[in-house]
VMD Tcl script that builds the backbone (N, CA, C; Angstrom):
set m [mol new atoms 201]
animate dup $m
set s [atomselect $m all]
$s set {name element resname resid chain x y z} {
  {N N UNK 1 A 6.962 -19.345 3.998}
  {CA C UNK 1 A 7.139 -17.913 4.211}
  {C C UNK 1 A 7.807 -17.264 2.992}
  {N N UNK 2 A 8.764 -17.971 2.382}
  {CA C UNK 2 A 9.438 -17.417 1.198}
  {C C UNK 2 A 8.449 -17.156 0.072}
  {N N UNK 3 A 7.453 -18.045 -0.068}
  {CA C UNK 3 A 6.442 -17.859 -1.112}
  {C C UNK 3 A 5.668 -16.558 -0.885}
  {N N UNK 4 A 5.347 -16.291 0.356}
  {CA C UNK 4 A 4.606 -15.067 0.694}
  {C C UNK 4 A 5.450 -13.840 0.355}
  {N N UNK 5 A 6.714 -13.863 0.721}
  {CA C UNK 5 A 7.591 -12.725 0.434}
  {C C UNK 5 A 7.795 -12.545 -1.068}
  {N N UNK 6 A 7.931 -13.649 -1.803}
  {CA C UNK 6 A 8.063 -13.561 -3.258}
  {C C UNK 6 A 6.825 -12.932 -3.876}
  {N N UNK 7 A 5.658 -13.339 -3.402}
  {CA C UNK 7 A 4.388 -12.784 -3.918}
  {C C UNK 7 A 4.283 -11.298 -3.572}
  {N N UNK 8 A 4.667 -10.949 -2.357}
  {CA C UNK 8 A 4.634 -9.548 -1.934}
  {C C UNK 8 A 5.546 -8.697 -2.820}
  {N N UNK 9 A 6.734 -9.190 -3.091}
  {CA C UNK 9 A 7.671 -8.453 -3.954}
  {C C UNK 9 A 7.132 -8.308 -5.375}
  {N N UNK 10 A 6.548 -9.366 -5.900}
  {CA C UNK 10 A 5.994 -9.314 -7.258}
  {C C UNK 10 A 4.855 -8.307 -7.339}
  {N N UNK 11 A 3.963 -8.359 -6.374}
  {CA C UNK 11 A 2.839 -7.421 -6.378}
  {C C UNK 11 A 3.314 -5.987 -6.174}
  {N N UNK 12 A 4.346 -5.812 -5.339}
  {CA C UNK 12 A 4.885 -4.464 -5.136}
  {C C UNK 12 A 5.451 -3.939 -6.447}
  {N N UNK 13 A 6.139 -4.792 -7.212}
  {CA C UNK 13 A 6.669 -4.386 -8.512}
  {C C UNK 13 A 5.557 -3.958 -9.464}
  {N N UNK 14 A 4.459 -4.696 -9.461}
  {CA C UNK 14 A 3.313 -4.330 -10.308}
  {C C UNK 14 A 2.738 -2.983 -9.891}
  {N N UNK 15 A 2.621 -2.775 -8.593}
  {CA C UNK 15 A 2.085 -1.505 -8.091}
  {C C UNK 15 A 3.003 -0.339 -8.457}
  {N N UNK 16 A 4.296 -0.521 -8.294}
  {CA C UNK 16 A 5.257 0.536 -8.635}
  {C C UNK 16 A 5.161 0.873 -10.119}
  {N N UNK 17 A 5.065 -0.141 -10.964}
  {CA C UNK 17 A 4.949 0.103 -12.403}
  {C C UNK 17 A 3.671 0.870 -12.731}
  {N N UNK 18 A 2.576 0.498 -12.089}
  {CA C UNK 18 A 1.308 1.185 -12.323}
  {C C UNK 18 A 1.387 2.643 -11.892}
  {N N UNK 19 A 1.951 2.894 -10.718}
  {CA C UNK 19 A 2.037 4.263 -10.193}
  {C C UNK 19 A 2.970 5.114 -11.051}
  {N N UNK 20 A 4.077 4.544 -11.506}
  {CA C UNK 20 A 5.002 5.304 -12.353}
  {C C UNK 20 A 4.351 5.744 -13.659}
  {N N UNK 21 A 3.356 5.011 -14.103}
  {CA C UNK 21 A 2.673 5.347 -15.355}
  {C C UNK 21 A 1.635 6.461 -15.179}
  {N N UNK 22 A 1.327 6.823 -13.940}
  {CA C UNK 22 A 0.326 7.864 -13.695}
  {C C UNK 22 A 0.920 9.243 -13.950}
  {N N UNK 23 A 0.090 10.128 -14.490}
  {CA C UNK 23 A 0.529 11.516 -14.643}
  {C C UNK 23 A -0.144 12.367 -13.568}
  {N N UNK 24 A 0.147 13.643 -13.572}
  {CA C UNK 24 A -0.362 14.545 -12.528}
  {C C UNK 24 A -1.888 14.547 -12.466}
  {N N UNK 25 A -2.543 14.497 -13.620}
  {CA C UNK 25 A -4.011 14.508 -13.601}
  {C C UNK 25 A -4.558 13.205 -13.020}
  {N N UNK 26 A -3.878 12.081 -13.280}
  {CA C UNK 26 A -4.298 10.807 -12.680}
  {C C UNK 26 A -4.187 10.880 -11.159}
  {N N UNK 27 A -3.083 11.420 -10.679}
  {CA C UNK 27 A -2.851 11.501 -9.237}
  {C C UNK 27 A -3.811 12.461 -8.538}
  {N N UNK 28 A -4.399 13.368 -9.305}
  {CA C UNK 28 A -5.325 14.344 -8.724}
  {C C UNK 28 A -6.753 13.810 -8.605}
  {N N UNK 29 A -7.064 12.704 -9.280}
  {CA C UNK 29 A -8.410 12.128 -9.164}
  {C C UNK 29 A -8.676 11.790 -7.708}
  {N N UNK 30 A -9.929 11.916 -7.292}
  {CA C UNK 30 A -10.254 11.669 -5.890}
  {C C UNK 30 A -11.184 10.467 -5.732}
  {N N UNK 31 A -11.075 9.880 -4.576}
  {CA C UNK 31 A -11.991 8.833 -4.142}
  {C C UNK 31 A -12.326 9.120 -2.698}
  {N N UNK 32 A -13.434 8.602 -2.237}
  {CA C UNK 32 A -13.884 8.901 -0.875}
  {C C UNK 32 A -13.604 7.724 0.051}
  {N N UNK 33 A -12.894 8.030 1.128}
  {CA C UNK 33 A -12.634 7.057 2.191}
  {C C UNK 33 A -13.726 7.231 3.236}
  {N N UNK 34 A -14.186 6.136 3.812}
  {CA C UNK 34 A -15.303 6.208 4.760}
  {C C UNK 34 A -15.001 7.060 5.990}
  {N N UNK 35 A -13.751 7.113 6.424}
  {CA C UNK 35 A -13.396 7.922 7.599}
  {C C UNK 35 A -12.654 9.200 7.247}
  {N N UNK 36 A -11.827 9.138 6.219}
  {CA C UNK 36 A -10.970 10.282 5.883}
  {C C UNK 36 A -11.582 11.235 4.858}
  {N N UNK 37 A -12.688 10.840 4.271}
  {CA C UNK 37 A -13.338 11.688 3.272}
  {C C UNK 37 A -12.639 11.606 1.934}
  {N N UNK 38 A -12.810 12.653 1.098}
  {CA C UNK 38 A -12.224 12.609 -0.237}
  {C C UNK 38 A -10.698 12.723 -0.193}
  {N N UNK 39 A -10.032 11.846 -0.953}
  {CA C UNK 39 A -8.576 11.848 -1.035}
  {C C UNK 39 A -8.164 11.722 -2.490}
  {N N UNK 40 A -7.201 12.534 -2.927}
  {CA C UNK 40 A -6.660 12.321 -4.265}
  {C C UNK 40 A -5.838 11.029 -4.288}
  {N N UNK 41 A -5.632 10.476 -5.462}
  {CA C UNK 41 A -4.895 9.219 -5.605}
  {C C UNK 41 A -3.549 9.278 -4.889}
  {N N UNK 42 A -2.861 10.393 -4.986}
  {CA C UNK 42 A -1.554 10.525 -4.327}
  {C C UNK 42 A -1.672 10.286 -2.820}
  {N N UNK 43 A -2.717 10.801 -2.194}
  {CA C UNK 43 A -2.904 10.591 -0.760}
  {C C UNK 43 A -3.372 9.177 -0.457}
  {N N UNK 44 A -4.152 8.573 -1.372}
  {CA C UNK 44 A -4.534 7.170 -1.205}
  {C C UNK 44 A -3.286 6.299 -1.170}
  {N N UNK 45 A -2.321 6.606 -2.033}
  {CA C UNK 45 A -1.077 5.832 -2.059}
  {C C UNK 45 A -0.329 5.960 -0.744}
  {N N UNK 46 A -0.257 7.168 -0.210}
  {CA C UNK 46 A 0.401 7.366 1.084}
  {C C UNK 46 A -0.325 6.594 2.180}
  {N N UNK 47 A -1.648 6.661 2.170}
  {CA C UNK 47 A -2.456 5.945 3.153}
  {C C UNK 47 A -2.209 4.439 3.034}
  {N N UNK 48 A -2.191 3.928 1.801}
  {CA C UNK 48 A -1.949 2.505 1.569}
  {C C UNK 48 A -0.607 2.085 2.154}
  {N N UNK 49 A 0.433 2.868 1.906}
  {CA C UNK 49 A 1.768 2.503 2.386}
  {C C UNK 49 A 1.838 2.475 3.909}
  {N N UNK 50 A 1.208 3.435 4.557}
  {CA C UNK 50 A 1.196 3.463 6.026}
  {C C UNK 50 A 0.396 2.269 6.551}
  {N N UNK 51 A -0.745 2.010 5.938}
  {CA C UNK 51 A -1.600 0.905 6.357}
  {C C UNK 51 A -0.879 -0.430 6.153}
  {N N UNK 52 A -0.242 -0.591 4.996}
  {CA C UNK 52 A 0.506 -1.809 4.708}
  {C C UNK 52 A 1.655 -1.989 5.699}
  {N N UNK 53 A 2.352 -0.908 6.004}
  {CA C UNK 53 A 3.463 -0.985 6.951}
  {C C UNK 53 A 2.980 -1.493 8.305}
  {N N UNK 54 A 1.813 -1.050 8.716}
  {CA C UNK 54 A 1.245 -1.523 9.978}
  {C C UNK 54 A 1.051 -3.043 9.940}
  {N N UNK 55 A 0.478 -3.540 8.837}
  {CA C UNK 55 A 0.245 -4.983 8.718}
  {C C UNK 55 A 1.558 -5.759 8.682}
  {N N UNK 56 A 2.554 -5.249 7.993}
  {CA C UNK 56 A 3.854 -5.913 7.954}
  {C C UNK 56 A 4.499 -5.937 9.334}
  {N N UNK 57 A 4.348 -4.860 10.085}
  {CA C UNK 57 A 4.870 -4.793 11.445}
  {C C UNK 57 A 4.208 -5.844 12.334}
  {N N UNK 58 A 2.887 -5.954 12.247}
  {CA C UNK 58 A 2.157 -6.936 13.049}
  {C C UNK 58 A 2.594 -8.350 12.655}
  {N N UNK 59 A 2.720 -8.609 11.362}
  {CA C UNK 59 A 3.156 -9.933 10.903}
  {C C UNK 59 A 4.554 -10.249 11.409}
  {N N UNK 60 A 5.446 -9.276 11.373}
  {CA C UNK 60 A 6.809 -9.482 11.840}
  {C C UNK 60 A 6.819 -9.811 13.336}
  {N N UNK 61 A 6.027 -9.069 14.104}
  {CA C UNK 61 A 5.959 -9.336 15.544}
  {C C UNK 61 A 5.423 -10.740 15.816}
  {N N UNK 62 A 4.364 -11.116 15.101}
  {CA C UNK 62 A 3.775 -12.442 15.320}
  {C C UNK 62 A 4.737 -13.550 14.901}
  {N N UNK 63 A 5.470 -13.329 13.816}
  {CA C UNK 63 A 6.422 -14.341 13.337}
  {C C UNK 63 A 7.538 -14.567 14.362}
  {N N UNK 64 A 7.788 -13.556 15.183}
  {CA C UNK 64 A 8.847 -13.661 16.194}
  {C C UNK 64 A 8.296 -13.948 17.583}
  {N N UNK 65 A 7.033 -14.344 17.630}
  {CA C UNK 65 A 6.442 -14.745 18.904}
  {C C UNK 65 A 5.842 -13.617 19.710}
  {N N UNK 66 A 5.702 -12.436 19.109}
  {CA C UNK 66 A 5.076 -11.313 19.815}
  {C C UNK 66 A 3.562 -11.389 19.730}
  {N N UNK 67 A 2.901 -10.430 20.322}
  {CA C UNK 67 A 1.431 -10.374 20.315}
  {C C UNK 67 A 0.893 -10.305 18.931}
}
mol reanalyze $m
mol bondsrecalc $m
mol representation Tube
mol addrep $m
């Protein structure tokens, strides 16, 4: 489990560094989500964080014997 958390922290650091390097025009670029339609990068990041939080919550529940 420690290996997984170490990898998660390392990847999070890489993501933070990448996002910090973006400027306003980078954040304004859009991509299309199959359900949500066009989203600028800034909204993709918000969506990613909410989606990731859901997965972390499920993993935490399962690790403690929950559904």
